C-alpha positions as CSV (number, residue, x, y, z in Angstrom):
1,M,-14.4,11.4,-31.0
2,A,-12.8,11.0,-27.3
3,V,-9.0,11.5,-26.8
4,E,-7.8,7.7,-26.2
5,I,-4.7,7.0,-23.9
6,Y,-3.1,3.9,-24.7
7,R,0.2,2.1,-23.6
8,D,2.8,-0.3,-25.1
9,A,4.8,-2.8,-22.7
10,W,7.0,-0.6,-21.9
11,G,4.7,2.2,-20.6
12,I,5.3,4.5,-23.8
13,P,2.1,6.4,-24.4
14,H,0.1,6.3,-27.7
15,L,-2.3,8.9,-28.2
16,R,-5.2,9.3,-30.4
17,A,-7.5,11.9,-31.0
18,G,-9.9,13.5,-33.3
19,S,-7.8,16.6,-34.2
20,A,-4.4,18.0,-33.8
21,A,-5.4,20.5,-31.0
22,E,-7.1,17.7,-28.8
23,L,-4.0,15.4,-29.4
24,A,-1.7,18.4,-28.2
25,H,-4.0,18.8,-25.0
26,A,-3.4,14.9,-24.2
27,Q,0.0,15.0,-25.0
28,G,0.9,17.8,-22.2
29,L,-1.8,15.8,-20.1
30,V,0.4,12.7,-20.6
31,T,3.7,14.4,-20.1
32,A,2.9,15.7,-17.0
33,R,1.4,12.8,-15.3
34,D,4.7,10.9,-16.5
35,R,7.0,13.6,-15.6
36,A,5.4,16.1,-13.3
37,W,8.7,16.6,-11.5
38,Q,10.6,17.2,-14.7
39,L,8.1,19.7,-16.0
40,E,8.2,21.8,-13.3
41,V,12.1,22.0,-13.1
42,E,12.3,22.8,-16.6
43,R,10.1,25.4,-15.8
44,H,11.6,26.8,-13.3
45,R,15.3,26.7,-15.0
46,A,13.6,28.6,-18.0
47,Q,12.3,31.8,-15.6
48,G,15.5,31.4,-13.7
49,T,13.5,30.6,-10.2
50,S,15.1,26.8,-10.1
51,A,16.9,28.0,-6.7
52,S,13.8,28.5,-5.0
53,F,13.5,24.7,-4.1
54,L,16.4,23.5,-5.1
55,G,19.0,25.8,-3.1
56,G,22.2,27.7,-3.9
57,S,23.6,24.9,-6.1
58,A,20.9,26.5,-8.8
59,L,21.6,30.0,-8.1
60,A,24.3,30.3,-11.2
61,W,22.1,28.9,-13.5
62,D,19.2,31.0,-12.4
63,R,21.4,34.4,-12.7
64,F,22.8,33.3,-16.2
65,T,18.8,32.7,-17.3
66,R,17.5,36.2,-15.7
67,R,20.8,38.3,-17.1
68,A,20.2,36.4,-20.8
69,R,16.3,37.2,-20.6
70,V,15.2,33.9,-21.4
71,D,12.0,33.9,-20.5
72,D,11.3,37.3,-22.0
73,T,12.5,36.1,-24.9
74,A,10.5,33.3,-24.9
75,R,7.2,35.6,-24.4
76,R,8.3,37.8,-27.3
77,C,8.6,34.8,-29.5
78,F,5.2,33.5,-28.5
79,A,3.7,36.9,-29.1
80,D,5.3,36.9,-32.5
81,L,4.0,33.3,-33.1
82,E,0.4,34.3,-32.5
83,R,0.8,37.4,-34.7
84,R,2.5,35.1,-37.6
85,D,1.1,31.5,-37.1
86,P,-1.9,31.9,-34.9
87,G,-3.1,28.0,-35.8
88,T,0.5,26.8,-34.3
89,A,-0.2,29.3,-31.4
90,R,-3.4,27.7,-30.3
91,W,-2.0,24.4,-30.9
92,V,0.9,25.1,-28.3
93,R,-2.1,26.6,-25.8
94,A,-3.7,23.4,-26.3
95,Y,-0.6,21.4,-25.0
96,V,0.1,23.9,-22.1
97,D,-3.9,23.4,-21.1
98,G,-3.1,19.7,-20.9
99,V,0.2,20.4,-18.9
100,N,-1.7,22.6,-16.1
101,E,-4.3,19.9,-16.2
102,G,-2.0,17.0,-15.6
103,L,-0.1,19.0,-12.9
104,A,-2.9,19.7,-10.7
105,G,-2.8,17.1,-7.9
106,S,0.3,15.5,-8.9
107,T,1.8,13.3,-6.3
108,A,5.5,13.2,-7.7
109,P,7.2,11.9,-4.5
110,E,9.8,15.0,-5.1
111,F,7.5,17.6,-4.9
112,A,7.1,16.4,-1.2
113,R,10.9,16.3,-0.7
114,S,12.1,19.3,-1.8
115,G,8.4,21.5,-0.7
116,L,7.9,22.7,-4.2
117,T,4.2,22.6,-5.5
118,P,3.1,22.6,-8.8
119,G,2.9,26.0,-10.8
120,R,1.0,27.1,-14.0
121,W,2.1,26.7,-17.0
122,E,2.0,30.0,-19.5
123,P,1.5,29.7,-23.0
124,W,5.0,30.8,-23.7
125,T,6.3,28.1,-21.1
126,P,7.2,25.5,-23.7
127,L,9.2,28.1,-25.8
128,G,11.1,28.9,-22.7
129,V,11.8,25.3,-22.0
130,W,13.1,24.8,-25.5
131,L,15.6,28.2,-25.1
132,A,17.0,27.3,-22.0
133,T,17.4,23.3,-23.0
134,H,19.4,25.2,-25.9
135,I,21.0,28.1,-25.8
136,L,24.5,26.6,-24.7
137,F,24.1,24.2,-27.6
138,A,26.1,26.4,-30.0
139,G,28.9,26.3,-27.1
140,F,29.5,30.7,-27.4
141,P,31.5,30.0,-24.1
142,A,34.1,28.7,-26.2
143,K,35.0,32.2,-27.3
144,L,35.8,33.2,-23.5
145,W,38.3,30.2,-23.4
146,R,39.8,31.5,-26.7
147,E,40.4,34.8,-25.4
148,Q,42.0,33.4,-22.5
149,V,44.5,30.8,-24.9
150,A,45.3,34.2,-27.2
151,A,46.1,36.6,-24.4
152,H,48.5,33.6,-22.1
153,L,49.8,31.9,-25.0
154,D,49.1,33.4,-28.8
155,A,46.3,33.1,-31.0
156,D,48.1,30.0,-33.0
157,A,47.4,28.3,-29.9
158,I,43.7,28.2,-30.4
159,G,43.7,25.7,-32.7
160,L,45.5,23.4,-30.6
161,F,42.8,23.3,-28.2
162,A,40.1,23.2,-30.9
163,T,37.8,20.4,-30.6
164,D,34.6,19.0,-29.3
165,G,34.6,21.0,-26.3
166,P,33.1,20.1,-22.8
167,G,29.7,21.3,-22.1
168,T,29.1,20.7,-26.3
169,S,26.5,18.2,-27.3
170,G,26.2,16.0,-30.5
171,S,25.1,12.8,-32.1
172,N,25.9,10.5,-34.4
173,G,23.3,9.8,-37.3
174,W,23.1,8.3,-40.2
175,L,21.2,7.4,-43.9
176,V,21.2,4.3,-45.7
177,G,19.4,4.7,-49.1
178,G,17.4,2.1,-50.4
179,E,19.8,0.9,-53.0
180,R,21.8,-0.1,-49.8
181,T,19.2,-1.8,-48.1
182,V,17.8,-5.3,-48.1
183,T,14.4,-4.0,-48.7
184,G,15.1,-1.3,-51.1
185,Q,13.8,1.3,-48.6
186,A,15.7,3.9,-46.7
187,V,17.1,3.1,-43.0
188,I,17.7,5.9,-40.8
189,A,19.8,5.5,-37.6
190,G,21.7,7.0,-34.9
191,D,21.6,8.3,-31.0
192,P,21.6,12.0,-29.9
193,H,24.5,12.8,-27.6
194,R,23.5,14.7,-24.6
195,W,23.7,14.9,-21.0
196,I,22.0,12.0,-19.4
197,E,19.3,13.6,-17.2
198,D,16.6,11.6,-14.7
199,P,13.9,11.4,-16.1
200,G,15.5,11.7,-19.9
201,V,15.6,14.4,-22.2
202,Y,13.6,12.6,-24.7
203,Q,10.3,11.0,-24.6
204,Q,9.0,8.3,-26.4
205,I,5.8,9.0,-27.9
206,H,3.0,8.0,-30.3
207,L,0.7,10.7,-31.7
208,S,-2.5,9.9,-33.9
209,C,-5.2,11.7,-35.3
210,P,-7.0,12.6,-38.7
211,E,-4.0,14.9,-39.8
212,F,-0.9,12.9,-38.9
213,D,0.2,9.7,-37.2
214,V,3.7,9.7,-36.0
215,V,6.1,8.2,-33.9
216,G,9.2,10.0,-32.5
217,L,11.0,11.3,-29.7
218,A,9.5,14.1,-28.1
219,V,11.4,16.8,-25.8
220,P,9.4,17.2,-22.6
221,G,7.8,20.2,-22.3
222,V,7.2,21.2,-25.9
223,P,4.5,19.8,-28.0
224,G,4.9,17.6,-30.9
225,I,8.0,15.2,-32.3
226,A,11.0,18.1,-33.1
227,H,13.8,16.0,-33.5
228,F,13.2,12.8,-34.6
229,G,10.1,11.2,-36.2
230,H,8.5,8.5,-38.0
231,T,4.9,9.3,-40.3
232,G,4.8,6.3,-41.6
233,T,5.6,7.5,-45.3
234,V,8.6,9.7,-44.2
235,A,11.0,9.7,-41.5
236,W,13.5,12.2,-40.0
237,A,16.3,12.8,-37.7
238,I,19.0,15.6,-36.9
239,T,22.5,15.8,-35.4
240,N,23.9,19.1,-33.9
241,A,25.5,20.9,-37.0
242,M,28.1,22.6,-34.5
243,A,27.3,26.0,-36.4
244,D,28.3,29.4,-34.8
245,Y,25.3,31.6,-34.4
246,Q,25.4,33.7,-31.3
247,D,28.4,36.5,-30.5
248,L,29.7,37.8,-27.5
249,Y,30.3,41.6,-27.4
250,R,32.8,43.3,-25.1
251,E,30.6,46.3,-23.5
252,R,31.5,49.5,-22.3
253,L,29.1,50.8,-20.0
254,R,28.8,53.7,-17.4
255,R,26.5,54.9,-15.1
256,T,24.7,57.9,-15.3
257,G,21.7,59.6,-13.5
258,A,19.2,58.1,-15.8
259,G,20.3,54.7,-15.4
260,V,23.4,52.6,-17.8
261,E,24.4,53.8,-21.1
262,A,26.6,52.0,-23.4
263,L,29.0,52.9,-26.5
264,G,27.9,52.1,-29.6
265,P,30.0,51.0,-32.5
266,E,28.9,54.9,-33.9
267,G,30.7,56.3,-31.2
268,V,27.7,57.3,-29.4
269,W,26.6,56.6,-25.8
270,R,23.3,54.8,-25.7
271,R,20.6,54.2,-23.2
272,A,20.8,50.8,-22.3
273,S,17.9,48.9,-20.6
274,R,17.9,47.9,-17.5
275,H,16.4,46.8,-14.2
276,T,17.1,44.7,-11.0
277,E,15.4,41.1,-10.5
278,T,15.5,38.8,-7.1
279,V,16.3,35.2,-7.0
280,E,14.8,33.6,-4.2
281,V,16.8,30.8,-3.0
282,A,16.0,28.0,-0.6
283,G,17.7,28.1,3.0
284,E,19.6,31.8,1.8
285,D,18.9,35.2,1.4
286,P,17.4,36.2,-1.5
287,V,19.9,37.6,-4.3
288,E,19.3,40.5,-6.7
289,V,20.5,40.5,-10.0
290,E,21.0,43.7,-12.3
291,V,19.6,42.7,-15.6
292,I,21.4,45.0,-18.4
293,E,20.3,45.0,-22.2
294,T,22.2,46.8,-25.1
295,G,21.8,47.2,-28.3
296,R,23.8,44.2,-28.9
297,G,22.1,42.1,-26.8
298,P,21.5,41.0,-22.7
299,V,24.5,41.4,-20.7
300,I,25.7,37.8,-19.4
301,I,28.9,38.9,-17.9
302,G,30.0,41.8,-15.7
303,G,28.7,45.2,-15.7
304,P,29.3,49.2,-15.5
305,E,31.9,48.1,-12.4
306,G,33.1,44.8,-14.0
307,I,32.7,41.5,-12.7
308,D,31.6,41.2,-8.8
309,G,32.9,44.8,-8.9
310,D,36.6,43.9,-9.6
311,P,37.6,46.3,-12.5
312,A,40.7,43.8,-13.7
313,D,39.6,43.0,-17.1
314,L,40.6,39.8,-18.4
315,A,39.1,40.0,-21.4
316,Y,41.5,42.1,-22.4
317,G,44.2,39.7,-21.9
318,R,45.3,41.1,-18.4
319,G,45.2,39.1,-15.5
320,P,46.8,38.8,-12.0
321,A,50.0,37.5,-13.9
322,D,50.3,40.7,-15.8
323,P,49.1,43.4,-14.3
324,A,51.5,46.0,-16.9
325,G,50.2,48.5,-18.6
326,P,47.1,51.1,-18.8
327,V,44.1,50.6,-16.8
328,A,41.7,48.9,-19.1
329,P,38.0,49.8,-18.8
330,P,35.5,47.3,-16.7
331,V,34.4,44.1,-18.0
332,A,30.8,43.7,-19.2
333,I,30.2,40.9,-22.3
334,S,26.9,41.0,-24.0
335,L,25.1,38.0,-25.7
336,R,23.5,38.1,-29.1
337,Y,21.5,35.3,-30.4
338,P,18.9,35.1,-32.9
339,P,15.5,34.6,-31.4
340,R,16.5,37.6,-29.2
341,V,17.0,39.4,-32.3
342,T,13.8,38.4,-34.4
343,G,11.4,37.1,-32.1
344,D,11.0,33.9,-33.6
345,L,11.9,30.4,-32.1
346,G,10.9,28.4,-35.1
347,F,8.0,26.7,-33.5
348,S,6.0,27.4,-36.7
349,A,8.2,24.1,-37.9
350,L,6.4,21.9,-35.7
351,L,3.0,20.9,-37.0
352,P,4.1,21.0,-40.6
353,L,6.8,17.9,-39.5
354,L,4.2,16.3,-38.0
355,R,2.0,16.5,-41.1
356,A,4.8,15.5,-43.3
357,R,3.8,12.9,-46.0
358,R,7.4,13.3,-48.0
359,V,11.0,14.5,-47.9
360,A,9.7,17.8,-49.6
361,D,7.3,18.5,-46.7
362,V,9.8,17.6,-44.4
363,D,12.4,20.0,-46.4
364,R,9.7,22.8,-46.1
365,A,9.0,22.6,-42.6
366,F,13.0,22.7,-41.7
367,D,12.9,26.2,-44.1
368,R,11.3,27.6,-40.8
369,W,13.6,26.2,-38.1
370,A,15.7,28.6,-36.1
371,E,18.1,27.0,-33.4
372,P,19.6,24.9,-32.5
373,V,21.0,24.9,-36.0
374,N,20.8,21.1,-37.1
375,V,21.9,19.1,-39.6
376,V,18.6,16.8,-41.1
377,Q,18.5,13.8,-42.4
378,A,15.1,12.2,-43.9
379,A,14.1,9.6,-46.6
380,D,10.7,8.6,-47.7
381,T,9.0,6.0,-49.4
382,E,8.9,7.0,-52.8
383,G,12.8,6.9,-52.1
384,G,13.2,10.7,-51.6
385,V,16.3,11.9,-49.4
386,L,16.9,15.0,-47.7
387,H,20.6,15.7,-46.1
388,R,20.7,19.6,-45.3
389,V,21.7,22.1,-42.7
390,A,18.7,23.9,-40.8
391,G,18.5,27.1,-38.7
392,R,19.7,30.8,-38.5
393,V,23.2,31.7,-38.8
394,P,23.7,35.3,-39.0
395,R,25.9,36.9,-41.4
396,R,28.6,39.1,-40.1
397,A,32.5,39.2,-39.8
398,E,34.7,36.1,-39.4
399,A,36.0,37.8,-35.9
400,N,32.5,37.3,-34.4
401,S,33.0,33.7,-35.0
402,L,36.0,33.1,-33.3
403,R,36.3,35.8,-30.4
404,V,34.8,38.1,-28.1
405,V,34.4,41.3,-30.5
406,P,34.4,45.1,-29.3
407,A,30.8,46.8,-29.2
408,W,32.0,50.1,-29.9
409,K,34.0,49.4,-33.0
410,P,32.4,49.0,-36.4
411,G,31.9,46.0,-38.3
412,H,30.5,43.8,-36.2
413,A,27.1,44.0,-37.1
414,W,24.7,41.2,-38.5
415,H,23.7,41.4,-42.1
416,G,21.0,38.6,-43.1
417,W,21.1,35.0,-42.6
418,H,23.2,32.5,-44.5
419,V,21.5,30.1,-46.5
420,P,22.0,26.7,-45.2
421,P,24.1,24.3,-47.2
422,R,22.6,21.0,-48.3
423,A,24.3,17.8,-49.5
424,G,23.8,14.4,-51.0
425,L,24.9,10.7,-50.2
426,T,27.8,9.6,-51.3
427,D,27.7,5.6,-52.2
428,G,24.3,5.4,-51.3
429,V,25.0,6.7,-47.4
430,A,25.0,9.6,-45.7
431,V,27.0,10.1,-42.1
432,M,27.2,13.2,-39.7
433,A,28.8,13.1,-36.1
434,N,29.2,16.6,-35.7
435,Q,32.5,16.2,-38.0
436,R,33.0,19.1,-40.7
437,G,30.8,18.1,-43.2
438,P,27.8,20.4,-45.1
439,A,27.7,23.0,-41.7
440,E,31.3,23.6,-42.0
441,P,31.2,27.1,-43.7
442,L,28.9,28.2,-40.5
443,G,31.1,26.9,-38.0
444,V,34.4,26.9,-36.4
445,E,35.1,24.2,-34.4
446,F,33.7,20.7,-34.8
447,A,34.0,17.2,-33.4
448,P,36.8,14.9,-34.7
449,P,36.2,13.1,-37.5
450,H,36.5,9.5,-36.0
451,R,33.2,8.7,-35.4
452,A,32.1,9.7,-38.8
453,D,34.8,8.1,-40.4
454,R,34.2,4.8,-38.2
455,I,30.0,4.5,-39.3
456,A,31.4,5.4,-42.7
457,A,33.9,2.3,-42.6
458,L,31.5,0.3,-40.9
459,L,29.1,0.8,-43.5
460,A,31.2,0.4,-46.4
461,G,31.8,-3.2,-45.0
462,K,28.9,-4.7,-46.4
463,E,26.7,-3.9,-49.8
464,R,23.3,-4.7,-48.5
465,W,22.1,-3.5,-44.5
466,S,18.7,-4.3,-42.6
467,A,17.0,-2.2,-39.8
468,A,17.9,-5.1,-37.5
469,D,22.2,-4.4,-38.3
470,M,22.0,-1.1,-36.9
471,P,22.6,-1.6,-33.4
472,A,25.9,-3.2,-34.0
473,L,27.0,0.3,-35.5
474,H,25.4,1.9,-32.7
475,T,27.6,0.0,-29.8
476,D,30.9,0.2,-31.7
477,T,33.5,0.9,-29.3
478,H,36.6,1.1,-31.6
479,L,38.9,4.2,-30.4
480,A,41.0,5.5,-33.4
481,S,41.9,8.8,-31.4
482,A,44.1,6.7,-29.0
483,S,46.9,6.7,-31.8
484,P,48.6,10.0,-31.3
485,L,49.0,8.5,-27.6
486,L,50.2,4.7,-28.6
487,E,53.0,6.6,-31.2
488,H,54.5,8.2,-28.2
489,L,54.3,4.9,-26.4
490,D,56.0,3.3,-29.2
491,A,58.8,5.4,-29.1
492,L,59.9,5.2,-25.5
493,D,62.7,3.1,-24.4
494,D,64.8,2.6,-21.3
495,L,61.7,2.0,-19.2
496,T,61.3,0.4,-15.9
497,P,60.5,-3.4,-16.7
498,A,57.0,-2.4,-15.3
499,A,56.7,0.5,-17.4
500,A,57.6,-1.5,-20.4
501,A,55.4,-4.7,-19.9
502,L,52.7,-1.8,-19.8
503,R,53.8,0.0,-22.9
504,D,53.8,-3.3,-24.8
505,R,50.4,-4.4,-23.6
506,L,48.6,-1.4,-24.7
507,L,50.8,-1.6,-28.3
508,G,48.7,-5.0,-28.2
509,W,46.0,-3.8,-27.3
510,D,42.4,-4.1,-29.9
511,R,41.8,-0.1,-29.1
512,R,38.0,-1.3,-28.1
513,M,37.0,0.7,-24.9
514,D,35.1,-2.2,-24.0
515,A,33.5,-2.3,-20.3
516,G,35.0,-5.8,-19.6
517,S,38.2,-4.9,-21.2
518,A,40.9,-4.4,-18.4
519,D,43.5,-3.0,-21.4
520,A,41.1,-0.1,-21.9
521,A,41.3,0.7,-18.2
522,L,45.1,0.9,-18.7
523,Y,44.5,2.9,-21.7
524,A,42.6,5.4,-20.0
525,A,44.9,5.4,-16.7
526,V,47.9,6.2,-18.6
527,R,45.8,9.0,-20.8
528,G,44.7,10.4,-17.9
529,A,47.8,10.5,-16.5
530,V,49.3,12.4,-19.5
531,V,46.4,15.0,-19.6
532,R,47.6,15.9,-16.0
533,Q,51.1,15.7,-16.6
534,L,50.7,18.6,-19.7
535,A,48.0,20.9,-17.7
536,A,50.7,21.1,-14.8
537,H,53.4,22.0,-17.0
538,P,54.4,25.8,-16.4
539,A,53.7,26.7,-19.8
540,F,50.2,26.4,-19.3
541,A,50.2,28.0,-15.3
542,A,48.3,31.1,-16.8
543,L,45.5,28.8,-17.9
544,T,44.8,27.4,-14.6
545,T,42.7,29.7,-12.3
546,P,39.8,30.7,-15.1
547,P,38.5,34.6,-15.1
548,A,36.1,35.5,-12.0
549,Y,33.2,34.4,-14.9
550,P,30.1,33.1,-13.9
551,E,30.1,29.8,-12.8
552,V,27.9,28.6,-15.6
553,F,30.8,29.2,-18.0
554,R,33.4,27.2,-16.1
555,P,33.2,23.9,-18.1
556,W,34.8,25.6,-21.0
557,L,37.4,27.3,-19.1
558,A,38.8,24.8,-17.4
559,L,42.0,23.5,-18.2
560,V,42.3,19.6,-17.6
561,P,39.2,19.2,-19.7
562,R,40.4,21.4,-22.9
563,V,43.6,19.4,-22.4
564,G,41.7,16.3,-22.1
565,F,39.7,16.6,-25.2
566,A,42.4,18.1,-27.2
567,L,45.0,15.5,-26.5
568,E,45.4,14.7,-30.2
569,H,46.5,17.6,-31.4
570,L,48.3,18.5,-28.0
571,L,50.5,15.3,-28.7
572,R,51.0,15.8,-32.5
573,A,51.6,19.7,-32.9
574,D,55.3,20.5,-34.3
575,D,56.1,22.4,-31.1
576,L,53.8,22.8,-27.7
577,Y,55.6,25.6,-25.9
578,G,58.6,23.7,-25.1
579,I,56.7,20.9,-23.5
580,D,58.5,17.5,-23.3
581,R,55.8,15.5,-24.8
582,P,58.0,12.2,-24.4
583,A,59.0,12.9,-20.8
584,A,55.6,13.5,-19.9
585,V,54.3,10.0,-21.6
586,R,57.2,8.6,-19.7
587,A,56.1,10.0,-16.5
588,A,52.3,8.8,-17.1
589,V,53.3,5.3,-18.1
590,E,55.7,4.9,-14.9
591,E,53.3,6.5,-12.5
592,V,50.5,3.9,-14.1
593,A,52.6,1.4,-13.6
594,L,53.5,1.7,-10.1
595,R,49.9,1.7,-9.6
596,P,47.5,0.0,-11.8
597,P,44.0,-0.1,-12.1
598,A,42.9,-3.5,-10.2
599,G,39.9,-4.0,-13.0
600,V,38.6,-3.5,-16.0
601,W,37.3,-0.2,-17.7
602,G,33.6,-0.7,-16.8
603,D,34.7,-0.4,-13.0
604,T,35.3,3.3,-13.4
605,H,33.6,4.4,-16.4
606,R,30.1,4.5,-14.8
607,L,26.8,6.1,-15.9
608,A,26.3,9.4,-13.4
609,P,22.6,10.9,-14.7
610,W,22.1,14.4,-13.6
611,R,18.9,14.8,-11.2
612,A,17.9,18.4,-10.1
613,L,17.3,16.5,-6.8
614,E,19.2,13.1,-5.9
615,P,17.1,10.5,-4.7
616,E,17.0,9.2,-1.3
617,Q,18.2,5.6,-2.0
618,P,20.8,6.2,-4.8
619,D,20.4,3.8,-7.9
620,D,23.8,2.0,-8.5
621,E,26.0,3.3,-11.3
622,P,26.6,0.7,-13.9
623,G,29.5,0.3,-16.3
624,L,29.7,1.8,-19.6
625,S,31.6,0.4,-22.6
626,G,32.4,3.4,-25.1
627,D,34.2,6.7,-25.3
628,H,33.9,10.2,-26.1
629,D,35.5,9.2,-29.7
630,C,34.2,6.2,-29.7
631,V,30.7,5.7,-31.9
632,L,29.6,4.8,-28.5
633,C,30.1,8.0,-27.5
634,T,30.0,8.1,-23.7
635,S,32.1,10.7,-22.1
636,G,34.1,11.1,-19.2
637,V,36.8,14.1,-18.8
638,P,40.3,12.5,-19.3
639,G,42.4,13.2,-16.6
640,L,39.5,14.6,-14.2
641,T,36.8,11.8,-13.8
642,D,36.0,8.4,-15.7
643,R,32.3,8.8,-14.6
644,A,30.2,9.4,-17.9
645,A,27.5,12.2,-17.7
646,R,26.9,12.6,-21.3
647,G,26.1,9.6,-23.9
648,P,23.3,8.4,-26.0
649,A,20.2,10.0,-24.7
650,A,18.3,7.7,-27.1
651,R,19.1,5.3,-29.8
652,Y,16.6,4.9,-32.9
653,V,16.4,3.0,-35.9
654,W,13.6,4.3,-38.3
655,D,12.9,1.6,-41.4
656,L,10.9,3.1,-44.4
657,A,10.2,-0.2,-45.5
658,R,7.9,-1.4,-42.6
659,R,7.7,1.2,-39.5
660,E,6.7,-1.4,-37.4
661,D,10.4,-2.7,-37.8
662,S,11.7,0.5,-36.7
663,R,13.3,0.2,-33.1
664,W,13.9,2.8,-30.4
665,V,15.6,3.0,-26.8
666,V,16.2,5.5,-24.1
667,P,18.9,5.1,-21.2
668,L,16.3,4.8,-18.3
669,G,12.4,4.2,-19.1
670,A,9.3,6.0,-20.3
671,S,8.2,7.2,-16.8
672,G,9.8,10.1,-14.9
673,V,7.9,8.8,-11.6
674,P,10.4,7.2,-9.2
675,G,9.4,3.1,-8.1
676,S,7.4,2.9,-11.6
677,P,7.8,-0.1,-13.0
678,H,8.8,1.9,-16.3
679,H,11.0,4.1,-14.3
680,R,14.5,2.4,-15.4
681,D,13.3,-1.0,-17.4
682,Q,14.9,0.1,-20.3
683,L,18.4,0.9,-19.0
684,P,19.3,-2.9,-19.5
685,L,18.7,-2.8,-23.0
686,W,20.4,0.3,-23.2
687,L,23.4,-0.8,-21.5
688,A,23.6,-4.1,-23.8
689,G,22.6,-2.1,-26.8
690,D,19.5,-3.7,-28.1
691,L,16.2,-1.5,-28.6
692,V,12.4,-1.7,-28.0
693,P,10.4,-2.4,-30.9
694,V,7.9,0.6,-32.2
695,V,4.6,-0.5,-31.8
696,T,1.6,1.2,-34.2
697,D,-0.9,-1.5,-34.3
698,W,-3.5,-0.4,-31.8
699,T,-4.7,-3.6,-31.3
700,R,-1.6,-4.7,-29.6
701,L,-1.7,-2.3,-27.3
702,K,-3.4,-1.8,-23.6
703,K,-5.8,1.1,-23.3
704,E,-5.5,3.1,-20.4
705,T,-8.5,5.6,-20.4
706,D,-10.4,8.2,-22.2
707,V,-10.3,12.0,-21.7
């Protein structure tokens, strides 16, 4: 049969074909037509060539991608896929062929503005896009932060800053078993929290062929539906498990006449792989990048001469404020991550997921999953449920998970893989929001429990739930993490009249971060002032200037965001290095009382999506409800900015009783083409907490073309 392309009222593509390969080709073709610019940006980011048309602002990422060997790892993983699973490899090739066909002659306006011509995708490009998208998901740069905290404060201080750190992506997800629903069939709902991008990071799509019929959220540039899908008889969804599966090694390197050598744990200097690559930068001179790989992995920081030729080894705990002691070797840090070690990126899970009919099928498919490491929830129409961790986490010493470990000392090698933990339902429900749960044995830092506790409490408030009830949970704005600051406010006395009135007003606040709330704006202003007060204290002075590490790691090393996201711990600790916290809170309240915000929370808490190329006519930034620890998780950076670059990158409700009663929405729209009627048509619904119906009845769709 010919491949048929349909659209619903929201421009969402529905594809029907005679085989999985034909369907993959069509998926690639339609994705390229809808999101040509996005696909090419992601291809270049995976290759480390984005600065060639985006300029110097993209150079830091390209340098990291080159040094981390992202493209080379994708090539290796595809070669291994061809050997182990040729059927999936052919399916990926079919998708790539469709992308190349769709890119040919694309007229996306960003190409003309940037001077970029669409290039050619290779069979391994989808693997590179997947890896580049997720390589920072496990937050390995947090180990660099812990090194700084331990060096300038002490090891005990690491726990004070332990929280869902900046740059870490999470999600909400909950499964309500059939015994707790009005239909007797399970409902799965949630929302992945990621950087909000334009075009969006998730693509609503419907894929149908004789082998399967699936609706779900695809990652543009990657075939199939990996994270969130519904086949009619089984549905699945994921959240970030917050597992630690990437290691950083402090390397001792030296140059020789033949190249570069690295000191290994057996005390022997061994030859390291080394070559030089050139990064083209639009409007600037090309930049050479030295690429070194030791027996542990690619060197992503420094080299034989240290960082940018500076031999001061800040990773050893020595910095400008502490020059004493023997001269430390120059710093170089390598990254070890599973696909680089195994040659497997887990793409063999993708086709079995599409073909799944029952929970057992989903379970077996996720046995093949590699990264990122996720918590999976699934349910089927026969009453089966699944709640498990999926992904590859190495077995190694505990120190590897916590800090940067010395490559030349024994005891830090990998020894096989953890068996992914499993869990069940409690009172008919399972809730995951990146808190400590089934993945706890595999991680170090998890999200605070507030989102998970709030979802569980809301679900406990009613005996029977329906799919239509779920948006009320998606959009809940209660902020439990406000308690420590409000407790400090309650204890204050001898305030000026204006500050006392502000204190009393906040103590009567309902703790909801609604866009139209003036009280929420006042709370956020006081919180930001407290964060700045604490971050400016001399006790933290050594942490104000991060090491000269590459720019891509700065979000994990900046003090103000670290204080902002760890404020609960810092306010409740028995002692905080002599900092007078009541005085800091008092100063913050007095500051805000003198210059209170004039409006409501949504005046400053606005959506700020990431774009590779800013539009010629910037769109209005809408005001948002929610906050970092609300179920409606829209994250600014307390103490720095209220603008939210992170939030629900999609919302979904999978109904197992009747797939047509499922719902979904994305922040902007199905199309990535500016000016398209479907570029931003879902934004009003996303802002209001409404969802778009999932349509699977072909008679209700509009046929676009045959291919």
